[in-house]
C-alpha positions as CSV (number, residue, x, y, z in Angstrom):
1,M,0.7,12.5,7.1
2,S,3.7,10.7,8.1
3,F,5.1,7.5,6.6
4,D,4.0,4.5,8.6
5,A,6.4,1.6,8.1
6,S,4.3,-0.8,10.2
7,Q,1.5,-0.7,7.6
8,V,3.9,-1.5,4.8
9,L,5.3,-4.4,6.9
10,A,1.8,-5.6,7.6
11,L,1.0,-5.6,3.9
12,R,4.3,-7.5,3.3
13,D,3.4,-10.1,6.0
14,S,-0.1,-10.5,4.4
15,I,1.4,-11.2,1.0
16,L,3.9,-13.7,2.5
17,S,1.2,-15.5,4.4
18,Q,-0.9,-15.8,1.2
19,N,2.2,-17.2,-0.6
20,E,2.6,-19.6,2.3
21,A,-1.0,-20.8,1.9
22,I,-0.5,-21.4,-1.8
23,R,2.7,-23.4,-1.1
24,R,0.8,-25.5,1.5
25,A,-2.1,-26.1,-0.9
26,S,0.3,-27.2,-3.7
27,G,2.0,-29.7,-1.3
28,R,5.4,-28.0,-1.1
29,D,6.9,-27.4,2.3
30,S,7.7,-23.9,3.3
31,I,11.0,-22.7,4.4
32,A,9.4,-20.4,7.0
33,G,7.5,-23.4,8.4
34,Q,10.6,-25.5,8.7
35,L,12.4,-22.6,10.6
36,G,9.5,-22.2,13.0
37,A,8.5,-18.7,11.9
38,P,5.6,-17.2,13.8
39,A,2.2,-17.3,12.3
40,V,1.2,-14.1,10.4
41,P,-2.3,-12.9,10.8
42,Q,-4.4,-13.3,7.6
43,E,-5.4,-10.1,5.9
44,G,-7.0,-10.2,2.5
45,F,-5.4,-8.5,-0.5
46,T,-8.6,-6.5,-1.0
47,S,-8.7,-5.1,2.5
48,A,-5.0,-4.3,2.4
49,L,-5.5,-2.5,-0.9
50,E,-8.5,-0.6,0.4
51,N,-6.5,0.5,3.5
52,A,-3.7,1.8,1.3
53,L,-6.2,3.7,-0.9
54,Q,-7.9,5.2,2.1
55,Q,-4.5,6.4,3.4
56,V,-3.6,7.9,0.0
57,N,-7.0,9.6,0.0
58,S,-6.6,11.0,3.5
59,S,-3.2,12.2,2.6
60,M,-4.6,14.0,-0.5
61,K,-7.3,15.6,1.6
62,Q,-4.9,16.7,4.2
63,S,-2.7,18.2,1.5
64,Q,-5.6,20.1,0.0
65,A,-6.7,21.3,3.4
66,I,-3.3,22.6,4.4
67,S,-2.8,24.3,1.0
68,E,-6.2,26.1,1.3
69,A,-5.3,27.1,4.9
70,Y,-2.0,28.5,3.6
71,E,-3.8,30.5,0.9
72,R,-6.2,31.9,3.5
73,G,-3.2,32.9,5.6
74,E,-4.0,30.6,8.5
75,V,-0.8,28.6,8.1
76,T,2.5,30.4,7.7
77,D,4.9,27.5,7.6
78,I,5.5,27.0,3.8
79,A,7.9,24.1,4.5
80,A,5.1,22.1,6.2
81,V,2.8,22.9,3.4
82,M,5.3,21.7,0.7
83,L,6.2,18.6,2.7
84,T,2.5,17.6,3.0
85,R,2.0,18.2,-0.7
86,Q,5.0,16.2,-1.6
87,Q,4.0,13.3,0.6
88,A,0.6,13.3,-1.0
89,S,2.1,13.4,-4.5
90,I,4.4,10.5,-3.8
91,G,1.6,8.4,-2.4
92,F,-0.5,9.2,-5.4
93,E,2.3,8.3,-7.8
94,A,2.9,5.0,-6.0
95,T,-0.8,4.2,-6.2
96,L,-0.7,4.8,-9.9
97,Q,2.3,2.6,-10.3
98,V,0.6,-0.2,-8.4
99,R,-2.6,0.2,-10.5
100,N,-0.5,0.0,-13.7
101,R,1.2,-3.1,-12.5
102,L,-2.0,-4.8,-11.5
103,L,-3.6,-3.9,-14.9
104,S,-0.6,-5.3,-16.7
105,A,-0.7,-8.5,-14.7
106,Y,-4.4,-8.8,-15.3
107,K,-3.9,-8.4,-19.1
108,D,-1.1,-10.9,-19.1
109,I,-3.3,-13.5,-17.3
110,M,-6.2,-12.9,-19.5
111,G,-4.0,-13.3,-22.6
112,M,-2.7,-16.7,-21.4
113,P,-4.1,-19.7,-23.4
114,V,-6.2,-22.1,-21.3
């Protein structure tokens, strides 16, 4: 699986648009609105997270499939096998780091006095 920068940028745009909505709701003007920035399509955090998890899952499945094909002798390019495995590993590690950050933020929020 190749790295798709457009999906990362779409996630970034989604986060920025949600921040923009929060600023508008709080009554503060946005810098992007003052500069005439184009509207960003709304995508929920949940759907963005689900898409990212599906990509990591498909990457892991592809890595497993190509590794099994190599073990059976169907694939002879060890570099392609190792590259696919490394991409899956990096995606999984990034997912774990995001999960750890989300859990930490949740614990911090739950620990705040009301």
